[in-house]
LUMDRENVEX-706965 format. One record per residue (C-alpha): residue in three letters; chain; x, y, z. Coordinates in Angstrom, 2 decimals, always signed. Layout:
<atoms>
<atom aa="ALA" ch="A" east="X" north="Y" up="Z"/>
...
</atoms>
This chain:
<atoms>
<atom aa="ALA" ch="A" east="+3.10" north="+20.39" up="-14.17"/>
<atom aa="GLY" ch="A" east="+0.54" north="+18.06" up="-12.70"/>
<atom aa="ALA" ch="A" east="+2.08" north="+15.04" up="-11.02"/>
<atom aa="ALA" ch="A" east="+5.35" north="+15.29" up="-12.95"/>
<atom aa="PRO" ch="A" east="+8.45" north="+15.39" up="-10.73"/>
<atom aa="ILE" ch="A" east="+10.54" north="+18.57" up="-10.77"/>
<atom aa="GLU" ch="A" east="+13.78" north="+16.66" up="-11.18"/>
<atom aa="PHE" ch="A" east="+15.00" north="+13.06" up="-11.40"/>
<atom aa="LEU" ch="A" east="+16.04" north="+12.75" up="-7.75"/>
<atom aa="TRP" ch="A" east="+12.42" north="+12.70" up="-6.55"/>
<atom aa="ARG" ch="A" east="+11.28" north="+9.36" up="-5.11"/>
<atom aa="PRO" ch="A" east="+8.64" north="+7.27" up="-6.91"/>
<atom aa="GLY" ch="A" east="+5.72" north="+8.21" up="-4.63"/>
<atom aa="ALA" ch="A" east="+4.87" north="+5.10" up="-2.58"/>
<atom aa="ARG" ch="A" east="+5.53" north="+6.89" up="+0.70"/>
<atom aa="ALA" ch="A" east="+3.48" north="+9.93" up="-0.34"/>
<atom aa="ALA" ch="A" east="+0.55" north="+7.68" up="-1.26"/>
<atom aa="ARG" ch="A" east="+0.76" north="+5.91" up="+2.10"/>
<atom aa="ILE" ch="A" east="+0.85" north="+9.24" up="+3.98"/>
<atom aa="ASP" ch="A" east="-2.23" north="+10.45" up="+2.08"/>
<atom aa="SER" ch="A" east="-4.04" north="+7.20" up="+2.91"/>
<atom aa="LEU" ch="A" east="-3.19" north="+7.42" up="+6.62"/>
<atom aa="LEU" ch="A" east="-4.19" north="+11.07" up="+6.86"/>
<atom aa="GLU" ch="A" east="-7.54" north="+10.34" up="+5.20"/>
<atom aa="GLU" ch="A" east="-8.10" north="+7.41" up="+7.57"/>
<atom aa="HIS" ch="A" east="-7.33" north="+9.48" up="+10.67"/>
<atom aa="ALA" ch="A" east="-9.40" north="+12.42" up="+9.41"/>
<atom aa="ARG" ch="A" east="-12.48" north="+10.20" up="+9.22"/>
<atom aa="SER" ch="A" east="-12.05" north="+9.44" up="+12.94"/>
<atom aa="GLY" ch="A" east="-12.07" north="+13.09" up="+13.97"/>
<atom aa="PRO" ch="A" east="-9.60" north="+15.95" up="+14.46"/>
<atom aa="MET" ch="A" east="-5.93" north="+15.04" up="+14.33"/>
<atom aa="ASN" ch="A" east="-3.27" north="+16.14" up="+16.79"/>
<atom aa="VAL" ch="A" east="+0.51" north="+15.94" up="+16.98"/>
<atom aa="ARG" ch="A" east="+0.35" north="+12.47" up="+18.51"/>
<atom aa="THR" ch="A" east="-1.64" north="+11.24" up="+15.54"/>
<atom aa="LEU" ch="A" east="+0.93" north="+12.65" up="+13.15"/>
<atom aa="MET" ch="A" east="+3.68" north="+11.05" up="+15.21"/>
<atom aa="SER" ch="A" east="+2.13" north="+7.65" up="+14.53"/>
<atom aa="VAL" ch="A" east="+2.06" north="+8.45" up="+10.81"/>
<atom aa="GLN" ch="A" east="+5.78" north="+9.24" up="+10.86"/>
<atom aa="GLY" ch="A" east="+6.46" north="+5.88" up="+12.49"/>
<atom aa="ASP" ch="A" east="+4.44" north="+3.81" up="+10.00"/>
<atom aa="VAL" ch="A" east="+6.45" north="+0.83" up="+8.65"/>
<atom aa="HIS" ch="A" east="+4.00" north="-0.52" up="+6.06"/>
<atom aa="SER" ch="A" east="+5.89" north="-1.71" up="+2.97"/>
<atom aa="GLY" ch="A" east="+4.35" north="-0.17" up="-0.15"/>
<atom aa="GLY" ch="A" east="+3.67" north="-2.45" up="-3.10"/>
<atom aa="GLY" ch="A" east="+4.70" north="-5.66" up="-1.40"/>
<atom aa="GLY" ch="A" east="+1.22" north="-7.14" up="-1.16"/>
<atom aa="GLU" ch="A" east="+0.45" north="-6.66" up="-4.85"/>
<atom aa="LEU" ch="A" east="+3.75" north="-8.17" up="-5.92"/>
<atom aa="ILE" ch="A" east="+3.31" north="-11.19" up="-3.66"/>
<atom aa="GLU" ch="A" east="-0.23" north="-11.81" up="-4.90"/>
<atom aa="THR" ch="A" east="+0.89" north="-11.77" up="-8.55"/>
<atom aa="ALA" ch="A" east="+3.98" north="-13.87" up="-7.89"/>
<atom aa="LEU" ch="A" east="+2.09" north="-16.58" up="-6.03"/>
<atom aa="ALA" ch="A" east="-0.59" north="-16.68" up="-8.73"/>
<atom aa="LEU" ch="A" east="+2.16" north="-17.36" up="-11.27"/>
<atom aa="ALA" ch="A" east="+3.80" north="-19.97" up="-9.06"/>
<atom aa="GLY" ch="A" east="+0.76" north="-22.22" up="-9.15"/>
<atom aa="GLU" ch="A" east="-0.74" north="-24.53" up="-6.56"/>
<atom aa="PRO" ch="A" east="+1.29" north="-24.87" up="-3.32"/>
<atom aa="GLU" ch="A" east="+1.25" north="-28.67" up="-3.64"/>
<atom aa="SER" ch="A" east="+3.31" north="-28.44" up="-6.82"/>
<atom aa="LEU" ch="A" east="+6.07" north="-26.28" up="-5.30"/>
<atom aa="GLY" ch="A" east="+7.80" north="-28.66" up="-2.92"/>
<atom aa="ALA" ch="A" east="+8.03" north="-28.34" up="+0.86"/>
<atom aa="GLU" ch="A" east="+10.61" north="-25.52" up="+1.02"/>
<atom aa="ALA" ch="A" east="+9.07" north="-23.25" up="-1.63"/>
<atom aa="SER" ch="A" east="+5.57" north="-23.95" up="-0.31"/>
<atom aa="GLY" ch="A" east="+6.66" north="-22.91" up="+3.19"/>
<atom aa="VAL" ch="A" east="+8.06" north="-19.63" up="+1.89"/>
<atom aa="ALA" ch="A" east="+4.88" north="-19.01" up="-0.12"/>
<atom aa="LYS" ch="A" east="+2.80" north="-19.53" up="+3.03"/>
<atom aa="ILE" ch="A" east="+4.86" north="-16.97" up="+4.98"/>
<atom aa="LEU" ch="A" east="+4.51" north="-14.44" up="+2.16"/>
<atom aa="ARG" ch="A" east="+0.76" north="-15.04" up="+1.85"/>
<atom aa="GLU" ch="A" east="+0.21" north="-14.49" up="+5.58"/>
<atom aa="TRP" ch="A" east="+2.47" north="-11.44" up="+5.93"/>
<atom aa="ASP" ch="A" east="+0.63" north="-8.32" up="+7.14"/>
<atom aa="GLY" ch="A" east="+2.77" north="-5.98" up="+5.02"/>
<atom aa="ARG" ch="A" east="+4.54" north="-4.34" up="+7.97"/>
<atom aa="ALA" ch="A" east="+8.33" north="-4.20" up="+7.86"/>
<atom aa="SER" ch="A" east="+8.80" north="-4.33" up="+11.64"/>
<atom aa="SER" ch="A" east="+12.17" north="-5.52" up="+12.92"/>
<atom aa="ALA" ch="A" east="+10.52" north="-8.64" up="+14.43"/>
<atom aa="SER" ch="A" east="+8.62" north="-9.54" up="+11.25"/>
<atom aa="VAL" ch="A" east="+9.41" north="-12.89" up="+9.65"/>
<atom aa="GLY" ch="A" east="+7.28" north="-12.01" up="+6.64"/>
<atom aa="ALA" ch="A" east="+9.23" north="-8.82" up="+5.98"/>
<atom aa="ALA" ch="A" east="+12.55" north="-10.68" up="+6.04"/>
<atom aa="VAL" ch="A" east="+11.28" north="-13.40" up="+3.69"/>
<atom aa="TYR" ch="A" east="+9.73" north="-10.84" up="+1.35"/>
<atom aa="HIS" ch="A" east="+12.86" north="-8.74" up="+0.93"/>
<atom aa="VAL" ch="A" east="+15.09" north="-11.78" up="+0.41"/>
<atom aa="PHE" ch="A" east="+12.58" north="-13.14" up="-2.12"/>
<atom aa="LEU" ch="A" east="+12.54" north="-9.76" up="-3.87"/>
<atom aa="ASP" ch="A" east="+16.34" north="-9.72" up="-4.12"/>
<atom aa="ILE" ch="A" east="+16.52" north="-13.27" up="-5.49"/>
<atom aa="LEU" ch="A" east="+13.64" north="-12.78" up="-7.93"/>
<atom aa="LEU" ch="A" east="+15.20" north="-9.60" up="-9.33"/>
<atom aa="ARG" ch="A" east="+18.26" north="-11.61" up="-10.24"/>
<atom aa="ALA" ch="A" east="+16.30" north="-14.55" up="-11.61"/>
<atom aa="VAL" ch="A" east="+14.18" north="-12.39" up="-13.93"/>
<atom aa="PHE" ch="A" east="+16.59" north="-9.70" up="-15.12"/>
<atom aa="GLU" ch="A" east="+20.16" north="-10.93" up="-14.68"/>
<atom aa="PRO" ch="A" east="+20.11" north="-13.48" up="-17.54"/>
<atom aa="GLU" ch="A" east="+19.53" north="-10.65" up="-20.06"/>
<atom aa="MET" ch="A" east="+21.18" north="-7.68" up="-18.33"/>
<atom aa="GLY" ch="A" east="+24.08" north="-9.29" up="-16.53"/>
<atom aa="ASP" ch="A" east="+25.12" north="-8.59" up="-12.96"/>
<atom aa="GLU" ch="A" east="+26.93" north="-5.27" up="-13.48"/>
<atom aa="LEU" ch="A" east="+24.26" north="-3.57" up="-15.61"/>
<atom aa="LEU" ch="A" east="+21.46" north="-4.72" up="-13.28"/>
<atom aa="ARG" ch="A" east="+23.29" north="-3.33" up="-10.25"/>
<atom aa="ARG" ch="A" east="+23.92" north="-0.02" up="-12.02"/>
<atom aa="TYR" ch="A" east="+20.24" north="+0.28" up="-12.98"/>
<atom aa="LEU" ch="A" east="+19.01" north="-0.48" up="-9.45"/>
<atom aa="ALA" ch="A" east="+21.43" north="+2.13" up="-8.07"/>
<atom aa="LEU" ch="A" east="+19.71" north="+4.91" up="-10.04"/>
<atom aa="ALA" ch="A" east="+17.89" north="+7.45" up="-7.88"/>
<atom aa="ARG" ch="A" east="+14.40" north="+6.79" up="-9.27"/>
<atom aa="SER" ch="A" east="+14.58" north="+3.04" up="-9.83"/>
<atom aa="ASN" ch="A" east="+11.78" north="+1.15" up="-8.10"/>
<atom aa="PRO" ch="A" east="+12.60" north="-2.59" up="-7.92"/>
<atom aa="THR" ch="A" east="+9.18" north="-3.53" up="-6.54"/>
<atom aa="GLN" ch="A" east="+7.26" north="-1.73" up="-9.27"/>
<atom aa="LEU" ch="A" east="+9.62" north="-2.94" up="-12.00"/>
<atom aa="LEU" ch="A" east="+9.24" north="-6.53" up="-10.93"/>
<atom aa="HIS" ch="A" east="+5.49" north="-6.30" up="-10.37"/>
<atom aa="GLN" ch="A" east="+4.84" north="-4.92" up="-13.85"/>
<atom aa="THR" ch="A" east="+6.95" north="-7.68" up="-15.35"/>
<atom aa="LEU" ch="A" east="+5.08" north="-10.35" up="-13.39"/>
<atom aa="LEU" ch="A" east="+1.73" north="-8.84" up="-14.38"/>
<atom aa="ALA" ch="A" east="+2.67" north="-8.91" up="-18.05"/>
<atom aa="ALA" ch="A" east="+3.68" north="-12.55" up="-17.73"/>
<atom aa="LYS" ch="A" east="+0.50" north="-13.44" up="-15.85"/>
<atom aa="GLN" ch="A" east="-1.65" north="-11.78" up="-18.51"/>
<atom aa="GLY" ch="A" east="+0.36" north="-13.24" up="-21.37"/>
<atom aa="ARG" ch="A" east="+1.32" north="-9.82" up="-22.78"/>
<atom aa="SER" ch="A" east="+4.57" north="-10.99" up="-24.39"/>
<atom aa="GLU" ch="A" east="+6.14" north="-12.81" up="-27.27"/>
<atom aa="ALA" ch="A" east="+7.76" north="-16.21" up="-26.90"/>
<atom aa="GLU" ch="A" east="+10.92" north="-14.65" up="-25.50"/>
<atom aa="GLY" ch="A" east="+11.79" north="-11.72" up="-23.26"/>
<atom aa="TRP" ch="A" east="+11.60" north="-10.68" up="-19.62"/>
<atom aa="SER" ch="A" east="+7.82" north="-11.20" up="-19.52"/>
<atom aa="ASP" ch="A" east="+7.75" north="-14.62" up="-21.15"/>
<atom aa="PRO" ch="A" east="+5.16" north="-16.49" up="-19.01"/>
<atom aa="GLY" ch="A" east="+7.08" north="-19.75" up="-18.88"/>
<atom aa="ALA" ch="A" east="+10.40" north="-18.14" up="-17.97"/>
<atom aa="VAL" ch="A" east="+8.88" north="-15.85" up="-15.34"/>
<atom aa="ARG" ch="A" east="+6.86" north="-18.66" up="-13.79"/>
<atom aa="GLY" ch="A" east="+10.00" north="-20.75" up="-13.55"/>
<atom aa="ALA" ch="A" east="+11.89" north="-17.80" up="-12.02"/>
<atom aa="VAL" ch="A" east="+9.21" north="-17.32" up="-9.34"/>
<atom aa="ARG" ch="A" east="+9.15" north="-20.99" up="-8.41"/>
<atom aa="SER" ch="A" east="+12.93" north="-21.30" up="-8.20"/>
<atom aa="SER" ch="A" east="+13.16" north="-18.02" up="-6.24"/>
<atom aa="LEU" ch="A" east="+10.74" north="-19.32" up="-3.61"/>
<atom aa="ARG" ch="A" east="+12.96" north="-22.35" up="-3.09"/>
<atom aa="ASP" ch="A" east="+16.16" north="-20.29" up="-3.15"/>
<atom aa="THR" ch="A" east="+14.69" north="-17.92" up="-0.56"/>
<atom aa="TRP" ch="A" east="+14.25" north="-20.82" up="+1.84"/>
<atom aa="ILE" ch="A" east="+17.85" north="-21.89" up="+1.23"/>
<atom aa="ARG" ch="A" east="+19.28" north="-18.40" up="+1.77"/>
<atom aa="MET" ch="A" east="+17.23" north="-17.78" up="+4.92"/>
<atom aa="SER" ch="A" east="+18.23" north="-21.16" up="+6.36"/>
<atom aa="VAL" ch="A" east="+21.92" north="-20.64" up="+5.63"/>
<atom aa="GLN" ch="A" east="+22.05" north="-17.05" up="+6.86"/>
<atom aa="LEU" ch="A" east="+19.64" north="-17.14" up="+9.83"/>
<atom aa="GLY" ch="A" east="+19.27" north="-20.84" up="+10.63"/>
<atom aa="VAL" ch="A" east="+16.53" north="-23.39" up="+10.00"/>
<atom aa="ASN" ch="A" east="+14.31" north="-22.14" up="+12.85"/>
<atom aa="ARG" ch="A" east="+11.82" north="-19.92" up="+11.04"/>
<atom aa="GLU" ch="A" east="+10.94" north="-18.03" up="+14.22"/>
<atom aa="LYS" ch="A" east="+14.41" north="-16.47" up="+14.00"/>
<atom aa="TRP" ch="A" east="+13.92" north="-15.24" up="+10.44"/>
<atom aa="LYS" ch="A" east="+13.38" north="-11.66" up="+11.61"/>
<atom aa="TRP" ch="A" east="+13.79" north="-8.57" up="+9.46"/>
<atom aa="GLY" ch="A" east="+15.88" north="-6.82" up="+12.09"/>
<atom aa="ARG" ch="A" east="+18.53" north="-9.55" up="+11.91"/>
<atom aa="LEU" ch="A" east="+19.09" north="-8.71" up="+8.24"/>
<atom aa="HIS" ch="A" east="+18.22" north="-5.02" up="+8.25"/>
<atom aa="THR" ch="A" east="+20.47" north="-3.04" up="+10.57"/>
<atom aa="LEU" ch="A" east="+21.39" north="+0.60" up="+11.00"/>
<atom aa="ARG" ch="A" east="+24.64" north="+2.22" up="+12.03"/>
<atom aa="PHE" ch="A" east="+25.33" north="+5.95" up="+12.09"/>
<atom aa="ALA" ch="A" east="+28.73" north="+7.15" up="+10.91"/>
<atom aa="PRO" ch="A" east="+29.97" north="+9.98" up="+13.20"/>
<atom aa="LEU" ch="A" east="+31.23" north="+13.10" up="+11.48"/>
<atom aa="TRP" ch="A" east="+34.44" north="+13.03" up="+13.50"/>
<atom aa="ARG" ch="A" east="+35.45" north="+9.40" up="+12.95"/>
<atom aa="GLU" ch="A" east="+38.98" north="+9.73" up="+14.37"/>
<atom aa="GLY" ch="A" east="+37.73" north="+10.92" up="+17.76"/>
<atom aa="TRP" ch="A" east="+35.65" north="+7.78" up="+18.21"/>
<atom aa="ALA" ch="A" east="+38.39" north="+5.32" up="+17.24"/>
<atom aa="GLY" ch="A" east="+38.57" north="+2.45" up="+19.70"/>
<atom aa="GLN" ch="A" east="+35.58" north="+3.66" up="+21.72"/>
<atom aa="ASP" ch="A" east="+32.13" north="+2.19" up="+22.23"/>
<atom aa="ASP" ch="A" east="+30.51" north="+4.95" up="+20.21"/>
<atom aa="GLY" ch="A" east="+26.86" north="+3.92" up="+20.67"/>
<atom aa="PHE" ch="A" east="+26.02" north="+4.56" up="+17.00"/>
<atom aa="GLY" ch="A" east="+25.04" north="+0.95" up="+16.24"/>
<atom aa="PRO" ch="A" east="+24.62" north="-1.32" up="+14.50"/>
<atom aa="PHE" ch="A" east="+21.15" north="-2.23" up="+15.76"/>
<atom aa="PRO" ch="A" east="+18.00" north="-3.78" up="+14.22"/>
<atom aa="TYR" ch="A" east="+15.93" north="-1.25" up="+12.34"/>
<atom aa="GLU" ch="A" east="+12.38" north="-1.22" up="+11.02"/>
<atom aa="GLY" ch="A" east="+10.90" north="-0.11" up="+7.72"/>
<atom aa="ASP" ch="A" east="+12.21" north="-0.21" up="+4.17"/>
<atom aa="GLY" ch="A" east="+12.58" north="+2.09" up="+1.16"/>
<atom aa="SER" ch="A" east="+8.83" north="+2.46" up="+0.61"/>
<atom aa="SER" ch="A" east="+7.64" north="+2.87" up="+4.21"/>
<atom aa="VAL" ch="A" east="+6.87" north="+6.28" up="+5.73"/>
<atom aa="ARG" ch="A" east="+9.53" north="+5.55" up="+8.33"/>
<atom aa="ILE" ch="A" east="+12.03" north="+5.20" up="+5.54"/>
<atom aa="ALA" ch="A" east="+14.89" north="+2.74" up="+5.88"/>
<atom aa="ASP" ch="A" east="+16.21" north="+2.28" up="+2.38"/>
<atom aa="TYR" ch="A" east="+18.85" north="-0.26" up="+1.38"/>
<atom aa="GLN" ch="A" east="+20.69" north="-1.00" up="-1.85"/>
<atom aa="PRO" ch="A" east="+19.13" north="-3.98" up="-3.68"/>
<atom aa="LEU" ch="A" east="+21.51" north="-6.84" up="-4.51"/>
<atom aa="GLU" ch="A" east="+24.20" north="-5.26" up="-2.32"/>
<atom aa="SER" ch="A" east="+23.20" north="-5.42" up="+1.34"/>
<atom aa="PHE" ch="A" east="+20.14" north="-5.07" up="+3.56"/>
<atom aa="ASP" ch="A" east="+22.01" north="-2.59" up="+5.74"/>
<atom aa="THR" ch="A" east="+20.08" north="+0.68" up="+6.07"/>
<atom aa="ARG" ch="A" east="+21.56" north="+3.54" up="+4.06"/>
<atom aa="VAL" ch="A" east="+18.80" north="+6.22" up="+4.14"/>
<atom aa="VAL" ch="A" east="+16.69" north="+7.26" up="+7.16"/>
<atom aa="SER" ch="A" east="+14.69" north="+10.28" up="+8.29"/>
<atom aa="GLY" ch="A" east="+17.30" north="+11.49" up="+10.76"/>
<atom aa="TYR" ch="A" east="+15.30" north="+14.56" up="+11.79"/>
<atom aa="ARG" ch="A" east="+11.56" north="+14.46" up="+12.45"/>
<atom aa="PHE" ch="A" east="+9.42" north="+17.44" up="+13.28"/>
<atom aa="ILE" ch="A" east="+5.71" north="+17.80" up="+14.06"/>
<atom aa="VAL" ch="A" east="+4.02" north="+21.10" up="+14.81"/>
<atom aa="ASP" ch="A" east="+0.50" north="+22.40" up="+15.32"/>
<atom aa="THR" ch="A" east="+0.73" north="+25.97" up="+14.05"/>
<atom aa="ALA" ch="A" east="-2.14" north="+26.93" up="+16.38"/>
<atom aa="ASP" ch="A" east="-0.06" north="+25.84" up="+19.37"/>
<atom aa="LEU" ch="A" east="+3.64" north="+26.21" up="+18.65"/>
<atom aa="ASP" ch="A" east="+4.67" north="+25.27" up="+22.17"/>
<atom aa="GLN" ch="A" east="+3.43" north="+21.73" up="+21.59"/>
<atom aa="ALA" ch="A" east="+5.86" north="+21.02" up="+18.75"/>
<atom aa="LEU" ch="A" east="+7.60" north="+17.64" up="+18.81"/>
<atom aa="THR" ch="A" east="+11.08" north="+16.99" up="+17.50"/>
<atom aa="SER" ch="A" east="+13.39" north="+14.02" up="+17.16"/>
<atom aa="LEU" ch="A" east="+17.03" north="+14.18" up="+16.08"/>
<atom aa="ALA" ch="A" east="+19.37" north="+11.24" up="+15.60"/>
<atom aa="PRO" ch="A" east="+21.86" north="+10.44" up="+16.87"/>
<atom aa="GLY" ch="A" east="+22.01" north="+13.46" up="+19.22"/>
<atom aa="GLN" ch="A" east="+22.72" north="+17.15" up="+19.60"/>
<atom aa="SER" ch="A" east="+26.47" north="+16.53" up="+19.61"/>
<atom aa="GLU" ch="A" east="+28.80" north="+13.95" up="+18.13"/>
<atom aa="HIS" ch="A" east="+31.83" north="+14.89" up="+20.22"/>
<atom aa="PRO" ch="A" east="+33.44" north="+11.82" up="+21.86"/>
<atom aa="GLY" ch="A" east="+32.64" north="+11.71" up="+25.56"/>
<atom aa="HIS" ch="A" east="+30.11" north="+14.52" up="+25.38"/>
<atom aa="PRO" ch="A" east="+26.88" north="+13.73" up="+27.31"/>
<atom aa="HIS" ch="A" east="+24.75" north="+14.76" up="+24.32"/>
<atom aa="SER" ch="A" east="+26.68" north="+12.80" up="+21.67"/>
<atom aa="THR" ch="A" east="+23.98" north="+10.13" up="+21.23"/>
<atom aa="ASP" ch="A" east="+21.40" north="+11.27" up="+23.77"/>
<atom aa="ARG" ch="A" east="+18.46" north="+11.34" up="+21.33"/>
<atom aa="LEU" ch="A" east="+19.09" north="+8.02" up="+19.61"/>
<atom aa="VAL" ch="A" east="+17.00" north="+5.79" up="+21.88"/>
<atom aa="ARG" ch="A" east="+13.95" north="+8.07" up="+21.73"/>
<atom aa="TRP" ch="A" east="+14.34" north="+8.45" up="+17.96"/>
<atom aa="ARG" ch="A" east="+14.40" north="+4.69" up="+17.47"/>
<atom aa="GLN" ch="A" east="+11.30" north="+4.29" up="+19.64"/>
<atom aa="ASP" ch="A" east="+9.37" north="+7.09" up="+17.87"/>
<atom aa="ARG" ch="A" east="+9.21" north="+9.11" up="+21.10"/>
<atom aa="PRO" ch="A" east="+9.99" north="+12.70" up="+20.10"/>
<atom aa="ALA" ch="A" east="+10.78" north="+15.37" up="+22.66"/>
<atom aa="LEU" ch="A" east="+8.92" north="+18.62" up="+23.26"/>
<atom aa="LEU" ch="A" east="+10.37" north="+21.59" up="+21.38"/>
<atom aa="SER" ch="A" east="+9.03" north="+24.63" up="+23.18"/>
<atom aa="THR" ch="A" east="+9.61" north="+28.33" up="+22.52"/>
<atom aa="ASN" ch="A" east="+8.19" north="+29.33" up="+25.90"/>
<atom aa="GLN" ch="A" east="+10.88" north="+31.09" up="+27.94"/>
<atom aa="LEU" ch="A" east="+9.71" north="+29.61" up="+31.25"/>
<atom aa="VAL" ch="A" east="+9.86" north="+26.08" up="+29.82"/>
<atom aa="LEU" ch="A" east="+13.29" north="+26.70" up="+28.32"/>
<atom aa="VAL" ch="A" east="+14.77" north="+28.04" up="+31.56"/>
<atom aa="GLY" ch="A" east="+13.25" north="+25.24" up="+33.62"/>
<atom aa="SER" ch="A" east="+14.48" north="+22.44" up="+31.37"/>
<atom aa="THR" ch="A" east="+17.95" north="+23.78" up="+30.53"/>
<atom aa="SER" ch="A" east="+20.74" north="+21.49" up="+31.73"/>
<atom aa="ALA" ch="A" east="+23.72" north="+23.33" up="+30.18"/>
<atom aa="ARG" ch="A" east="+24.52" north="+26.41" up="+28.19"/>
<atom aa="LEU" ch="A" east="+26.71" north="+26.33" up="+25.10"/>
<atom aa="VAL" ch="A" east="+28.56" north="+29.56" up="+24.26"/>
<atom aa="LEU" ch="A" east="+30.10" north="+29.97" up="+20.82"/>
<atom aa="GLU" ch="A" east="+32.98" north="+32.44" up="+20.70"/>
<atom aa="PRO" ch="A" east="+35.31" north="+33.43" up="+17.87"/>
<atom aa="GLY" ch="A" east="+38.82" north="+32.02" up="+17.99"/>
<atom aa="PRO" ch="A" east="+41.86" north="+34.20" up="+18.70"/>
</atoms>
């Protein structure tokens, strides 16, 4: 009923809210077409990141009081445009900061194992959880102790800013221009027939990937575990029901995963670049673009 989810596996709703916002924005500019919807599918805006950063930096206090390292991280976060592109320094810093701050705020009370188990739940939303805790601390809605204790949370934010600089420098080097999200956030497809690909250059990755768990172009990862992508929209489909022959489709990694087959990973490059192919039902188009025919026959 209403906005209540049907079952607990439904996602929190950040992506749905972003899709609604983009559709409203495009609708104000005039009629939409399949190309417009294609751009919506490829959107890599990170939902909730801006609000969390604003609250965290307000708690942290004046930049001059943070020290050079923490102040530098705060500046990157403040100037980030919210897009989790693979070349974004802000996206990389934000997600590392989020990981470190989750530990700093919740691990002292929950412990490592329980915190990991909670974040692994289907409907857990680390960004929202952390933001609400920071808001409560900022507004002083707490007793002297607890997760939202203003002094403890402020200290956690300040130390997490410094620790983010340390982790980024150790993992990606001291040159901040190389602190790119795609160097941390990679994607690799696992072929269904693993044995057939053994020892071969399978072409399934890993490669830098954009987005995160709250972007329309979803690229979820497991908090506190790894930034490696674990959930993507492997099949994308756009259709104008008034013109079915203009449907666009994108399938990763390809139409076949057989080792050595020409179509094993043939759609992967276009899928990564948000360049879907035409999916036509017109017989003339089908005959003219057919490169091979696959016949399925029963075995003996």
